[in-house]
VEXKELO-853844 format. One line per 2 residues: number of its first residue (from 1); their letters; for each residue y negated, z negated, x negated of C-alpha. Coordinates in steps of 0.2 Angstrom, whole numbers, always signed. Layout:
REM residues N
NUM> a> Y:Z:X ~ ... $
This chain:
REM residues 294
1> ms> +0:+0:+0 ~ -18:+2:-6 $
3> hs> -35:-1:+0 ~ -49:+10:-7 $
5> gl> -36:+18:-18 ~ -31:+1:-26 $
7> tr> -12:-1:-28 ~ -6:-19:-27 $
9> ga> +8:-28:-36 ~ +13:-46:-39 $
11> lv> +17:-56:-55 ~ +28:-71:-54 $
13> la> +29:-82:-69 ~ +46:-91:-69 $
15> gg> +49:-94:-88 ~ +42:-112:-89 $
17> ls> +53:-125:-97 ~ +52:-136:-81 $
19> tr> +52:-152:-91 ~ +47:-163:-77 $
21> mg> +58:-156:-65 ~ +73:-157:-76 $
23> rd> +81:-141:-72 ~ +75:-123:-70 $
25> ka> +63:-121:-55 ~ +68:-103:-51 $
27> tl> +86:-108:-47 ~ +81:-123:-36 $
29> pf> +88:-123:-19 ~ +76:-121:-5 $
31> eg> +78:-115:+13 ~ +95:-109:+10 $
33> rt> +91:-98:-5 ~ +83:-101:-22 $
35> ll> +65:-106:-24 ~ +62:-89:-33 $
37> eh> +70:-79:-19 ~ +59:-89:-7 $
39> vl> +43:-85:-16 ~ +48:-67:-18 $
41> ar> +50:-65:+1 ~ +33:-73:+4 $
43> ls> +25:-60:-8 ~ +35:-44:-2 $
45> pc> +24:-39:+13 ~ +8:-40:+3 $
47> ve> +12:-29:-12 ~ +21:-13:-18 $
49> et> +29:-20:-34 ~ +35:-37:-40 $
51> iv> +37:-42:-58 ~ +46:-58:-63 $
53> vl> +42:-64:-80 ~ +56:-75:-89 $
55> rp> +61:-83:-105 ~ +74:-72:-115 $
57> eq> +92:-76:-108 ~ +85:-86:-94 $
59> pl> +98:-87:-80 ~ +93:-79:-64 $
61> pp> +98:-79:-46 ~ +103:-62:-38 $
63> la> +87:-52:-35 ~ +83:-37:-25 $
65> rt> +84:-21:-35 ~ +66:-18:-32 $
67> vr> +61:-33:-42 ~ +57:-29:-60 $
69> la> +60:-41:-75 ~ +49:-44:-90 $
71> yd> +51:-56:-104 ~ +40:-68:-114 $
73> ev> +38:-61:-131 ~ +34:-78:-138 $
75> re> +39:-94:-130 ~ +27:-107:-124 $
77> rg> +11:-97:-124 ~ +6:-103:-106 $
79> pl> +0:-92:-92 ~ -8:-80:-103 $
81> gg> +8:-76:-112 ~ +17:-73:-95 $
83> la> +2:-63:-89 ~ +3:-51:-105 $
85> ag> +21:-48:-102 ~ +19:-44:-84 $
87> lk> +4:-33:-86 ~ +13:-23:-99 $
89> aa> +27:-20:-87 ~ +16:-16:-72 $
91> st> +12:+1:-64 ~ +0:-5:-50 $
93> da> -19:-6:-52 ~ -20:-25:-49 $
95> ly> -8:-39:-47 ~ -8:-56:-39 $
97> at> -1:-69:-51 ~ +8:-84:-46 $
99> ac> +20:-97:-52 ~ +38:-97:-45 $
101> dv> +36:-115:-38 ~ +24:-112:-24 $
103> pf> +35:-112:-8 ~ +21:-112:+5 $
105> la> +12:-97:-3 ~ +1:-89:+11 $
107> pa> +1:-70:+12 ~ -16:-71:+20 $
109> li> -23:-80:+4 ~ -16:-66:-7 $
111> el> -24:-53:+5 ~ -41:-62:+3 $
113> lf> -41:-62:-16 ~ -37:-43:-16 $
115> er> -51:-40:-4 ~ -63:-50:-14 $
117> lg> -59:-41:-30 ~ -70:-27:-27 $
119> ea> -75:-18:-43 ~ -72:-34:-53 $
121> di> -58:-37:-66 ~ -52:-53:-59 $
123> av> -53:-63:-42 ~ -48:-81:-44 $
125> ae> -46:-96:-32 ~ -58:-110:-36 $
127> ae> -53:-126:-27 ~ -52:-145:-29 $
129> gr> -64:-144:-44 ~ -56:-131:-54 $
131> lh> -50:-113:-56 ~ -32:-108:-52 $
133> pl> -26:-94:-64 ~ -10:-93:-55 $
135> aa> -18:-90:-39 ~ -28:-75:-44 $
137> vy> -28:-56:-44 ~ -29:-47:-61 $
139> rr> -33:-29:-64 ~ -20:-21:-76 $
141> rv> -35:-16:-87 ~ -38:-34:-93 $
143> lp> -22:-33:-104 ~ -31:-29:-120 $
145> hv> -42:-44:-118 ~ -27:-55:-114 $
147> la> -18:-49:-130 ~ -34:-52:-141 $
149> ll> -35:-70:-134 ~ -16:-73:-138 $
151> aa> -19:-66:-156 ~ -33:-78:-158 $
153> dr> -23:-92:-151 ~ -36:-95:-137 $
155> lr> -23:-99:-124 ~ -34:-106:-110 $
157> pv> -36:-93:-95 ~ -55:-98:-94 $
159> fl> -58:-89:-110 ~ -52:-73:-101 $
161> fe> -63:-77:-86 ~ -78:-78:-97 $
163> qv> -75:-61:-105 ~ -72:-50:-90 $
165> at> -80:-48:-73 ~ -73:-62:-63 $
167> vr> -76:-66:-45 ~ -73:-84:-40 $
169> va> -67:-86:-22 ~ -74:-103:-15 $
171> ea> -63:-117:-8 ~ -71:-115:+9 $
173> dl> -66:-97:+10 ~ -49:-101:+4 $
175> rr> -47:-114:+18 ~ -51:-102:+31 $
177> vd> -35:-93:+28 ~ -25:-107:+21 $
179> pd> -32:-123:+28 ~ -22:-135:+18 $
181> la> -22:-125:+2 ~ -3:-124:+2 $
183> sl> -4:-109:-9 ~ -10:-120:-23 $
185> an> +3:-133:-22 ~ +16:-132:-36 $
187> ln> +33:-142:-37 ~ +33:-151:-54 $
189> tp> +45:-165:-51 ~ +60:-169:-40 $
191> ed> +49:-179:-29 ~ +38:-164:-26 $
193> la> +53:-154:-21 ~ +59:-168:-9 $
195> ra> +42:-169:-1 ~ +42:-150:+1 $
197> qe> +59:-150:+9 ~ +54:-164:+21 $
199> rl> +38:-154:+25 ~ +48:-139:+29 $
201> aa> +60:-148:+40 ~ +45:-156:+49 $
203> gg> +39:-138:+53 ~ +24:-137:+42 $
205> pr> +15:-128:+35 ~ +26:-114:+42 $
207> ra> +16:-100:+49 ~ +19:-95:+67 $
209> rv> +27:-79:+71 ~ +15:-69:+81 $
211> rv> +17:-51:+89 ~ +2:-40:+86 $
213> el> +0:-27:+99 ~ -12:-12:+95 $
215> ye> -21:-1:+108 ~ -31:+15:+108 $
217> ga> -38:+20:+91 ~ -30:+5:+82 $
219> rq> -13:+11:+87 ~ -17:+28:+81 $
221> ra> -24:+22:+64 ~ -9:+11:+61 $
223> gl> +4:+23:+67 ~ +13:+10:+77 $
225> aa> +11:+0:+93 ~ +16:-17:+88 $
227> le> +22:-28:+73 ~ +26:-46:+69 $
229> ve> +16:-56:+57 ~ +16:-74:+51 $
231> aa> +0:-83:+54 ~ -7:-100:+58 $
233> tl> -24:-93:+63 ~ -33:-78:+70 $
235> ge> -41:-75:+53 ~ -24:-76:+44 $
237> al> -16:-64:+57 ~ -30:-51:+54 $
239> la> -28:-52:+35 ~ -9:-50:+37 $
241> lg> -13:-35:+49 ~ -24:-27:+36 $
243> ar> -11:-29:+22 ~ +3:-21:+33 $
245> cp> -8:-7:+40 ~ -20:-1:+28 $
247> gl> -26:+13:+40 ~ -35:-1:+50 $
249> vp> -46:-6:+35 ~ -61:-6:+37 $
251> ev> -64:+3:+53 ~ -54:-10:+64 $
253> ve> -51:-25:+52 ~ -63:-31:+39 $
255> gg> -55:-46:+29 ~ -51:-60:+42 $
257> rl> -62:-53:+55 ~ -62:-38:+67 $
259> ap> -75:-24:+64 ~ -89:-22:+77 $
261> hw> -83:-14:+94 ~ -66:-22:+92 $
263> ra> -59:-37:+102 ~ -44:-49:+100 $
265> sv> -35:-57:+115 ~ -22:-70:+114 $
267> ng> -8:-67:+127 ~ -20:-57:+137 $
269> rq> -28:-72:+144 ~ -44:-75:+133 $
271> fv> -54:-66:+120 ~ -56:-75:+103 $
273> va> -68:-72:+89 ~ -67:-87:+77 $
275> pe> -56:-84:+62 ~ -50:-103:+63 $
277> tp> -43:-100:+81 ~ -25:-107:+80 $
279> lt> -10:-97:+84 ~ +7:-103:+89 $
281> dg> +25:-96:+89 ~ +27:-82:+102 $
283> da> +9:-78:+104 ~ +4:-60:+107 $
285> ll> -12:-55:+99 ~ -19:-39:+107 $
287> il> -31:-29:+97 ~ -42:-18:+109 $
289> sa> -57:-7:+108 ~ -72:-15:+116 $
291> la> -79:+2:+120 ~ -64:+9:+128 $
293> gg> -59:-8:+136 ~ -41:-6:+128 $
């Protein structure tokens, strides 16, 4: 998929030593599969290619044939080392980088960062008082800067942000599509894993399954009449819709909002506008032309 000609990929760093967890995070059991498989499933609707960066000879769970593998050339070089390996293997223009231990990764947050990239080199999440290099989109063209920093043993990602055009996406904007910032929550210890499994069992922050029904020009631009997305809010559903149906951007969907002259109705009962409008399992979100009345 592409927006304005930009092809999108994902880069999953799975080669950490997992010292505090006590075992390899990628193979941890989570929701009936491994944690790595779970994260890859969250990424899949958002991107055209996925690259997993590993340590040499690191054991892996079975992965889909479409997942590409890359390997750290030098161990323990931190996120920049993994980023270099992944960017070298990439074929897409820009990639969302994440760790393999973020089980509640929100596709709408990924979409937001791609949208905010614009003509910049990097779009990075800024929340809770810091930048999150593994919740960021990197253009492939930053690779020479990454390699130069590694050669100079300057391993902090902030050095890269200082060298190239970087957009910082503010916490308030992130929370509009991921209210509890679940996309930034890593599992570093067995206790973290246990809490995440309890959270999953309690039903949160699992996104609702929402059926999006398209009418008139929206149906024609998308090339389909309906699809299902996972979303907790209207804004998140619209971001997911834009990611799945690039033909709707920007004439129908602009980020987490509808373009002028388009309306959204929940279950055909009420029209909604606010991106934070909550959605629940089984909701039908109708996208209608305000001019044509649907």
